[in-house]
N, C-alpha and C positions, 0 to 999 in steps of 0.2 A: 104607477104612471110615471112616465120620464118626461122631465122639462129640459127644453134647450134654454141655456143661459149665454146670451151674447153681449158683446160690447164690454167685456171684462178688462180691467187693468192687466197688463202683462205680468205684474207682480203678485196677481191673485193665486193663491194655493188652496188646496182642498180644505184645510182648517178654516180658512175665511168663509168659505161657502157653507160648511158645516154649521158654523156659528150664525150666519145669516139665515139659513133655510130651517135650520133645527127647530126654531120656535113655532113652526107651522105643523110639525108632526115627525113621525119616525122615518128617517132617511135609510133607504136600502143601499144606495151606492151614489158616490160623486166621482165623476171622471173629468179632469181638467185636461183638455186637448193640448198636446204639446208638439212642437216641431221636432221631428225625428232626428234631424242633424244637430240642432242646437240644444235641445231639451228645454227650450223657453216656451212658455205658454202661447197659445195662438189666439188668445183673447175670447174663447169661448169654452163652455163646459157642459156637462148633462148631469142633472140631479134627479135621482129615482126615488120616489116616495113609495112607502107600503100602501097607503091610503090615497084614493083618487081625489077625494074631497079636499085633503090637506094639500095636494099638489095644485089643485085648481085655486084654492085660496092663495097660495103662495104666488102662483102666476099672476093672479088678479092684483094682489097687494104690491108685489115687487117690480113688476113691469113699468119702466120708465123712472123708477126711483134712482137716486144718487148712490153709488157704491164705490168707494175708494176714487172719487173724482170722475166717475163715468156713469152715464145714464144706462142702466141695465135694460136688456131686451129679454123678456121672460115669456115663453109660450111653450105649448105642448110639442114635444119632439115628434118629428114625422120620421117614419122608416126610411132608411137609405134605400134609393132605387137600386135594383138588382141589374 
């Protein structure tokens, strides 16, 4: 299951998210979305879990919590419209 993680600090890197979300279960993939021209974080990421229950627990417990001075927005990712 893939989670959308929004309102991230622009300094957030993959390792920060791996540390934060790793306690909930095995992570398949983390993708911090970056600006193509500057390479700087755009303030959101996607975290994919192997286990749906782990992802749901992470979303429930981390949504609205403070991380690096920002209140996270964590929810199930929705597919991009075609």
